[in-house]
TITOR-121281 format. One record per residue (C-alpha): chain; x, y, z. Coordinates in nm, 3 decimals. Layout:
> A / X / Y / Z .
...
***
This chain:
> A / 12.259 / 9.079 / 4.956 .
> A / 12.100 / 8.810 / 5.172 .
> A / 12.021 / 8.860 / 5.537 .
> A / 12.007 / 8.596 / 5.811 .
> A / 11.655 / 8.471 / 5.889 .
> A / 11.464 / 8.578 / 6.196 .
> A / 11.514 / 8.398 / 6.524 .
> A / 11.222 / 8.309 / 6.749 .
> A / 11.211 / 8.338 / 7.126 .
> A / 10.946 / 8.185 / 7.356 .
> A / 10.730 / 8.460 / 7.503 .
> A / 10.387 / 8.528 / 7.647 .
> A / 10.187 / 8.845 / 7.587 .
> A / 9.997 / 8.925 / 7.907 .
> A / 9.769 / 9.186 / 8.055 .
> A / 9.829 / 9.274 / 8.415 .
> A / 9.601 / 9.535 / 8.571 .
> A / 9.564 / 9.821 / 8.323 .
> A / 9.891 / 9.743 / 8.143 .
> A / 10.014 / 9.474 / 7.908 .
> A / 10.357 / 9.358 / 7.805 .
> A / 10.577 / 9.082 / 7.669 .
> A / 10.686 / 8.829 / 7.935 .
> A / 10.997 / 8.612 / 7.908 .
> A / 11.146 / 8.331 / 8.110 .
> A / 11.509 / 8.437 / 8.160 .
> A / 11.645 / 8.102 / 8.041 .
> A / 11.454 / 8.131 / 7.711 .
> A / 11.638 / 8.447 / 7.609 .
> A / 11.942 / 8.433 / 7.378 .
> A / 12.252 / 8.384 / 7.591 .
> A / 12.379 / 8.738 / 7.530 .
> A / 12.049 / 8.881 / 7.659 .
> A / 12.039 / 8.672 / 7.975 .
> A / 12.254 / 8.933 / 8.147 .
> A / 12.199 / 9.306 / 8.178 .
> A / 12.355 / 9.517 / 7.908 .
> A / 12.336 / 9.640 / 7.552 .
> A / 12.233 / 9.304 / 7.402 .
> A / 11.933 / 9.271 / 7.635 .
> A / 11.822 / 9.630 / 7.571 .
> A / 11.862 / 9.588 / 7.196 .
> A / 11.649 / 9.273 / 7.202 .
> A / 11.366 / 9.427 / 7.403 .
> A / 11.363 / 9.742 / 7.192 .
> A / 11.326 / 9.534 / 6.875 .
> A / 11.059 / 9.308 / 7.028 .
> A / 10.849 / 9.606 / 7.135 .
> A / 10.917 / 9.802 / 6.813 .
> A / 11.133 / 10.090 / 6.934 .
> A / 11.268 / 10.340 / 6.867 .
> A / 10.987 / 10.442 / 6.634 .
> A / 11.005 / 10.801 / 6.500 .
> A / 10.640 / 10.764 / 6.400 .
> A / 10.546 / 10.687 / 6.760 .
> A / 10.324 / 10.390 / 6.664 .
> A / 10.541 / 10.079 / 6.726 .
> A / 10.389 / 9.918 / 6.417 .
> A / 10.689 / 9.687 / 6.371 .
> A / 10.673 / 9.539 / 6.720 .
> A / 10.455 / 9.423 / 7.006 .
> A / 10.419 / 9.763 / 7.171 .
> A / 10.094 / 9.958 / 7.168 .
> A / 10.243 / 10.310 / 7.144 .
> A / 10.151 / 10.406 / 7.503 .
> A / 10.343 / 10.387 / 7.828 .
> A / 10.094 / 10.120 / 7.945 .
> A / 10.169 / 9.892 / 7.651 .
> A / 10.540 / 9.950 / 7.586 .
> A / 10.659 / 9.711 / 7.854 .
> A / 10.869 / 9.399 / 7.900 .
> A / 10.913 / 9.153 / 8.186 .
> A / 11.186 / 8.897 / 8.253 .
> A / 11.116 / 8.630 / 8.516 .
> A / 11.337 / 8.364 / 8.669 .
> A / 11.304 / 8.099 / 8.939 .
> A / 11.443 / 8.270 / 9.246 .
> A / 11.758 / 8.145 / 9.413 .
> A / 11.684 / 8.379 / 9.704 .
> A / 11.563 / 8.199 / 10.017 .
> A / 11.195 / 8.257 / 10.087 .
> A / 11.105 / 8.364 / 9.733 .
> A / 10.954 / 8.187 / 9.434 .
> A / 11.035 / 8.417 / 9.146 .
> A / 11.261 / 8.710 / 9.054 .
> A / 11.079 / 8.982 / 8.861 .
> A / 11.263 / 9.232 / 8.641 .
> A / 11.069 / 9.506 / 8.459 .
> A / 11.182 / 9.711 / 8.159 .
> A / 10.990 / 10.022 / 8.050 .
> A / 11.065 / 10.059 / 7.680 .
> A / 11.076 / 10.409 / 7.537 .
> A / 10.855 / 10.450 / 7.232 .
> A / 11.059 / 10.695 / 7.026 .
> A / 11.407 / 10.664 / 7.178 .
> A / 11.656 / 10.373 / 7.189 .
> A / 11.620 / 10.341 / 7.562 .
> A / 11.496 / 10.087 / 7.818 .
> A / 11.439 / 10.229 / 8.167 .
> A / 11.516 / 9.981 / 8.447 .
> A / 11.480 / 10.233 / 8.732 .
> A / 11.141 / 10.124 / 8.865 .
> A / 10.871 / 9.861 / 8.891 .
> A / 10.539 / 9.819 / 8.708 .
> A / 10.273 / 9.761 / 8.971 .
> A / 10.005 / 9.669 / 8.719 .
> A / 10.209 / 9.396 / 8.549 .
> A / 10.296 / 9.265 / 8.895 .
> A / 9.948 / 9.114 / 8.895 .
> A / 10.050 / 8.888 / 8.607 .
> A / 10.384 / 8.779 / 8.754 .
> A / 10.236 / 8.520 / 8.988 .
> A / 10.019 / 8.371 / 8.713 .
> A / 10.314 / 8.343 / 8.473 .
> A / 10.535 / 8.194 / 8.744 .
> A / 10.283 / 7.922 / 8.830 .
> A / 10.199 / 7.835 / 8.469 .
> A / 10.564 / 7.820 / 8.364 .
> A / 10.704 / 7.605 / 8.642 .
> A / 10.880 / 7.877 / 8.841 .
> A / 10.686 / 7.795 / 9.159 .
> A / 10.737 / 7.460 / 9.332 .
> A / 10.430 / 7.244 / 9.277 .
> A / 10.412 / 7.171 / 9.650 .
> A / 10.323 / 7.537 / 9.703 .
> A / 10.032 / 7.532 / 9.458 .
> A / 9.696 / 7.413 / 9.594 .
> A / 9.470 / 7.200 / 9.380 .
> A / 9.194 / 7.449 / 9.452 .
> A / 9.229 / 7.774 / 9.640 .
> A / 9.473 / 8.064 / 9.650 .
> A / 9.840 / 8.020 / 9.565 .
> A / 10.070 / 8.256 / 9.753 .
> A / 10.351 / 8.361 / 9.518 .
> A / 10.649 / 8.530 / 9.682 .
> A / 10.805 / 8.776 / 9.438 .
> A / 11.142 / 8.949 / 9.458 .
> A / 11.118 / 9.272 / 9.258 .
> A / 11.472 / 9.315 / 9.126 .
> A / 11.445 / 9.672 / 8.997 .
> A / 11.369 / 9.817 / 9.340 .
> A / 11.474 / 9.521 / 9.557 .
> A / 11.139 / 9.487 / 9.731 .
> A / 10.908 / 9.202 / 9.832 .
> A / 10.568 / 9.156 / 9.669 .
> A / 10.316 / 8.883 / 9.749 .
> A / 10.057 / 8.784 / 9.488 .
> A / 9.746 / 8.586 / 9.580 .
> A / 9.661 / 8.389 / 9.266 .
> A / 9.337 / 8.188 / 9.238 .
> A / 9.384 / 7.825 / 9.132 .
> A / 9.123 / 7.576 / 9.015 .
> A / 9.208 / 7.212 / 8.940 .
> A / 9.576 / 7.292 / 8.977 .
> A / 9.575 / 7.565 / 8.712 .
> A / 9.566 / 7.942 / 8.731 .
> A / 9.210 / 8.075 / 8.720 .
> A / 9.203 / 8.377 / 8.489 .
> A / 8.832 / 8.422 / 8.425 .
> A / 8.596 / 8.569 / 8.682 .
> A / 8.364 / 8.851 / 8.776 .
> A / 8.612 / 9.102 / 8.919 .
> A / 8.580 / 9.436 / 8.740 .
> A / 8.872 / 9.677 / 8.720 .
> A / 8.813 / 10.029 / 8.590 .
> A / 9.034 / 10.081 / 8.287 .
> A / 8.987 / 9.719 / 8.168 .
> A / 8.693 / 9.640 / 7.941 .
> A / 8.617 / 9.286 / 8.060 .
> A / 8.593 / 9.119 / 8.404 .
> A / 8.842 / 8.854 / 8.515 .
> A / 8.959 / 8.672 / 8.827 .
> A / 9.071 / 8.891 / 9.117 .
> A / 9.439 / 8.886 / 9.211 .
> A / 9.523 / 9.054 / 9.539 .
> A / 9.872 / 9.206 / 9.546 .
> A / 10.060 / 9.304 / 9.861 .
> A / 10.356 / 9.542 / 9.831 .
> A / 10.551 / 9.461 / 10.146 .
> A / 10.752 / 9.736 / 10.321 .
> A / 10.753 / 9.957 / 10.011 .
> A / 11.002 / 10.182 / 10.189 .
> A / 11.299 / 10.023 / 10.366 .
> A / 11.394 / 10.145 / 10.711 .
> A / 11.727 / 10.253 / 10.561 .
> A / 11.554 / 10.470 / 10.302 .
> A / 11.393 / 10.809 / 10.338 .
> A / 11.022 / 10.791 / 10.260 .
> A / 11.031 / 11.168 / 10.223 .
> A / 11.376 / 11.239 / 10.075 .
> A / 11.360 / 11.611 / 10.157 .
> A / 11.259 / 11.538 / 10.516 .
> A / 10.932 / 11.724 / 10.470 .
> A / 10.573 / 11.615 / 10.412 .
> A / 10.524 / 11.922 / 10.192 .
> A / 10.788 / 12.129 / 10.014 .
> A / 10.788 / 12.440 / 9.802 .
> A / 10.920 / 12.302 / 9.474 .
> A / 11.079 / 12.579 / 9.269 .
> A / 11.065 / 12.519 / 8.896 .
> A / 11.242 / 12.796 / 8.704 .
> A / 11.033 / 12.954 / 8.426 .
> A / 10.728 / 12.758 / 8.545 .
> A / 10.658 / 12.850 / 8.908 .
> A / 10.676 / 12.737 / 9.269 .
> A / 10.437 / 12.465 / 9.380 .
> A / 10.344 / 12.289 / 9.701 .
> A / 10.467 / 11.932 / 9.658 .
> A / 10.473 / 11.605 / 9.849 .
> A / 10.770 / 11.403 / 9.726 .
> A / 10.763 / 11.043 / 9.839 .
> A / 10.949 / 10.717 / 9.784 .
> A / 10.689 / 10.441 / 9.812 .
> A / 10.608 / 10.199 / 9.534 .
> A / 10.773 / 10.439 / 9.293 .
> A / 10.923 / 10.785 / 9.351 .
> A / 10.637 / 11.031 / 9.300 .
> A / 10.591 / 11.406 / 9.305 .
> A / 10.238 / 11.501 / 9.416 .
> A / 10.102 / 11.847 / 9.337 .
> A / 9.774 / 12.030 / 9.395 .
> A / 9.560 / 12.038 / 9.081 .
> A / 9.436 / 12.390 / 9.157 .
> A / 9.789 / 12.536 / 9.162 .
> A / 9.842 / 12.396 / 8.812 .
> A / 9.516 / 12.538 / 8.680 .
> A / 9.334 / 12.205 / 8.675 .
> A / 9.033 / 12.061 / 8.858 .
> A / 9.169 / 11.708 / 8.907 .
> A / 8.886 / 11.561 / 8.699 .
> A / 9.064 / 11.591 / 8.363 .
> A / 9.067 / 11.309 / 8.109 .
> A / 9.360 / 11.221 / 7.884 .
> A / 9.288 / 11.446 / 7.590 .
> A / 9.289 / 11.762 / 7.804 .
> A / 9.652 / 11.705 / 7.904 .
> A / 9.792 / 11.495 / 7.623 .
> A / 9.657 / 11.728 / 7.355 .
> A / 9.834 / 12.026 / 7.513 .
> A / 10.204 / 12.034 / 7.426 .
> A / 10.269 / 12.327 / 7.662 .
> A / 10.114 / 12.131 / 7.949 .
> A / 10.324 / 11.824 / 7.874 .
> A / 10.637 / 12.037 / 7.860 .
> A / 10.544 / 12.194 / 8.193 .
> A / 10.493 / 11.857 / 8.359 .
> A / 10.822 / 11.723 / 8.223 .
> A / 11.005 / 12.027 / 8.357 .
> A / 10.841 / 11.983 / 8.697 .
> A / 10.934 / 11.615 / 8.688 .
> A / 11.299 / 11.694 / 8.615 .
> A / 11.332 / 11.946 / 8.898 .
> A / 11.146 / 11.709 / 9.129 .
> A / 11.393 / 11.433 / 9.043 .
> A / 11.684 / 11.657 / 9.139 .
> A / 11.511 / 11.764 / 9.461 .
> A / 11.451 / 11.397 / 9.551 .
> A / 11.815 / 11.312 / 9.488 .
> A / 11.734 / 11.074 / 9.202 .
> A / 11.955 / 11.264 / 8.959 .
> A / 12.227 / 11.525 / 8.998 .
> A / 12.131 / 11.756 / 8.714 .
> A / 11.825 / 11.845 / 8.507 .
> A / 11.992 / 11.708 / 8.195 .
> A / 11.992 / 11.356 / 8.338 .
> A / 11.610 / 11.344 / 8.345 .
> A / 11.595 / 11.254 / 7.975 .
> A / 11.761 / 10.919 / 8.048 .
> A / 11.538 / 10.848 / 8.350 .
> A / 11.192 / 10.864 / 8.197 .
> A / 11.019 / 10.605 / 8.417 .
> A / 11.088 / 10.775 / 8.751 .
> A / 10.982 / 10.986 / 8.926 .
> A / 10.614 / 11.006 / 8.841 .
> A / 10.421 / 11.334 / 8.861 .
> A / 10.062 / 11.333 / 8.989 .
> A / 9.814 / 11.602 / 9.087 .
> A / 9.540 / 11.570 / 9.345 .
> A / 9.211 / 11.740 / 9.425 .
> A / 8.918 / 11.700 / 9.658 .
> A / 8.646 / 11.462 / 9.535 .
> A / 8.408 / 11.585 / 9.267 .
> A / 8.165 / 11.439 / 9.016 .
> A / 8.291 / 11.360 / 8.667 .
> A / 8.235 / 11.131 / 8.372 .
> A / 8.510 / 10.874 / 8.319 .
> A / 8.666 / 10.796 / 7.982 .
> A / 8.423 / 10.503 / 7.941 .
> A / 8.121 / 10.726 / 8.006 .
> A / 8.075 / 10.599 / 8.362 .
> A / 7.942 / 10.849 / 8.616 .
> A / 8.184 / 10.893 / 8.907 .
> A / 8.018 / 11.047 / 9.213 .
> A / 8.209 / 11.257 / 9.463 .
> A / 8.031 / 11.074 / 9.745 .
> A / 8.191 / 10.745 / 9.636 .
> A / 8.555 / 10.861 / 9.639 .
> A / 8.792 / 11.028 / 9.883 .
> A / 8.984 / 11.235 / 9.626 .
> A / 9.071 / 11.267 / 9.259 .
> A / 9.420 / 11.183 / 9.130 .
> A / 9.569 / 11.219 / 8.783 .
> A / 9.919 / 11.088 / 8.707 .
> A / 10.162 / 11.111 / 8.418 .
> A / 10.374 / 10.824 / 8.291 .
> A / 10.647 / 10.849 / 8.027 .
> A / 10.542 / 11.205 / 7.946 .
> A / 10.168 / 11.149 / 7.904 .
> A / 9.864 / 11.146 / 8.131 .
> A / 9.793 / 10.783 / 8.219 .
> A / 9.460 / 10.640 / 8.105 .
> A / 9.393 / 10.496 / 8.452 .
> A / 9.652 / 10.467 / 8.730 .
> A / 9.991 / 10.301 / 8.746 .
> A / 9.999 / 10.030 / 9.012 .
> A / 10.319 / 10.164 / 9.166 .
> A / 10.174 / 10.515 / 9.177 .
> A / 9.869 / 10.367 / 9.353 .
> A / 10.111 / 10.236 / 9.618 .
> A / 10.246 / 10.590 / 9.656 .
> A / 9.890 / 10.727 / 9.675 .
> A / 9.785 / 10.475 / 9.940 .
> A / 10.098 / 10.543 / 10.144 .
> A / 10.072 / 10.922 / 10.126 .
> A / 9.700 / 10.912 / 10.205 .
> A / 9.774 / 10.719 / 10.525 .
> A / 10.015 / 10.987 / 10.652 .
> A / 9.842 / 11.298 / 10.792 .
> A / 9.967 / 11.622 / 10.643 .
> A / 10.067 / 11.515 / 10.293 .
> A / 9.895 / 11.674 / 9.995 .
> A / 9.727 / 11.342 / 9.919 .
> A / 9.601 / 11.306 / 10.275 .
> A / 9.474 / 11.664 / 10.284 .
> A / 9.292 / 11.628 / 9.952 .
> A / 9.122 / 11.319 / 10.096 .
> A / 9.001 / 11.517 / 10.396 .
> A / 9.298 / 11.472 / 10.632 .
> A / 9.326 / 11.262 / 10.944 .
> A / 9.412 / 10.897 / 10.996 .
> A / 9.300 / 10.647 / 10.732 .
> A / 9.385 / 10.289 / 10.642 .
> A / 9.220 / 10.287 / 10.299 .
> A / 9.157 / 10.541 / 10.028 .
> A / 8.937 / 10.530 / 9.720 .
> A / 9.043 / 10.769 / 9.447 .
> A / 8.906 / 10.870 / 9.112 .
> A / 9.123 / 10.841 / 8.800 .
> A / 9.044 / 10.896 / 8.429 .
> A / 8.898 / 10.546 / 8.383 .
> A / 8.709 / 10.519 / 8.712 .
> A / 8.804 / 10.445 / 9.071 .
> A / 9.051 / 10.236 / 9.270 .
> A / 9.069 / 10.141 / 9.637 .
> A / 9.407 / 10.100 / 9.806 .
> A / 9.485 / 9.999 / 10.164 .
> A / 9.799 / 10.091 / 10.357 .
> A / 9.933 / 10.000 / 10.702 .
> A / 10.130 / 10.301 / 10.825 .
> A / 10.275 / 10.373 / 11.169 .
> A / 10.471 / 10.651 / 11.334 .
> A / 10.756 / 10.596 / 11.578 .
> A / 10.935 / 10.901 / 11.712 .
> A / 10.824 / 11.112 / 11.421 .
> A / 10.942 / 10.863 / 11.158 .
> A / 10.676 / 10.707 / 10.936 .
> A / 10.693 / 10.347 / 10.822 .
> A / 10.459 / 10.148 / 10.600 .
> A / 10.428 / 9.774 / 10.653 .
> A / 10.241 / 9.701 / 10.334 .
> A / 10.010 / 9.840 / 10.069 .
> A / 9.734 / 9.620 / 9.929 .
> A / 9.523 / 9.642 / 9.615 .
> A / 9.330 / 9.411 / 9.386 .
> A / 9.405 / 9.373 / 9.015 .
> A / 9.348 / 9.104 / 8.753 .
> A / 9.563 / 8.937 / 8.488 .
> A / 9.519 / 8.730 / 8.175 .
> A / 9.727 / 8.561 / 7.907 .
> A / 9.650 / 8.723 / 7.572 .
> A / 9.880 / 8.519 / 7.349 .
> A / 10.162 / 8.270 / 7.388 .
> A / 10.419 / 8.129 / 7.152 .
> A / 10.727 / 8.303 / 7.011 .
> A / 10.830 / 8.654 / 6.924 .
> A / 11.059 / 8.694 / 6.626 .
> A / 11.348 / 8.935 / 6.575 .
> A / 11.606 / 8.971 / 6.294 .
> A / 11.887 / 8.719 / 6.322 .
> A / 12.157 / 8.985 / 6.289 .
> A / 12.024 / 9.187 / 6.584 .
> A / 12.331 / 9.127 / 6.801 .
***
């Protein structure tokens, strides 16, 4: 019995920060996938190679990690004051599920480059030489992001000397500003507290800072969990009991933050919230063999994404870290030594990262104007992805 041939769809495979994913221009997608729904999810799952019971994504573009099982859909923005609309889909590896509940901060670094190179930014806004300011509307979380993209001879400059821990090779620096990561109408601390006692049945009760900034995140003290905060991936990811513990904590944290109504709903909301644990600075050897000195960092942070310890740090979680560090009294701030601070440098499994945050307090209510960090981005491959013609 014959089958219809594969169809091909224009796409670009890009690295942004310490993640990589498949980028699409919305108008290049099959008509059925140009709107949210089952057809779009089915397409992205097949492109990435999910669900894969083997957990390898061999028959797709995914790399079998949360950092590489990602998709991005971009469109020229019709919103006044913006250049491009950015929609992010976190594709589950072993389940038929695409999570649209949050942003990817790392891939954000590639959005401006894609938008310029693919005609989504008016040419009048692109300098012949200098920095192009790309105004991004992040559709998942309805937030503003500004990317500062280097341009030489009218084209995006991707090569350079900027080094980013977690990425093997240097590239051009892209500064990313996450503007007002928490709206005035939203609760930065959904429980109303800087620190809560999070009760997790059958696991324990833990001090926790639960914050909505960049991405909903539950911060814990490493020591309460039996960790030092200097762990590398294999320590956590090779321990099934530890992963089960973190997932249970994540589920109860999600309920406490009001993201879901019941523990059972957590399975269908894998991307958010994130769980991270913090500790005071200490020496350790990163996953690349680099010596990280306590004197060079303010604290150590380890974060989990899609059920596994992240190899570096998610960009959105870095926004949450920078925000929480700027607010005296949070677990992140206390681990960094307490007090007022506008920047924080933290250690993660692959090295270090510096994040800046502008926070202010008015009548006891904290607001954050913006969080800033530097990343890099690069096109890895461009052309077409192919999927079976009978997919829809």
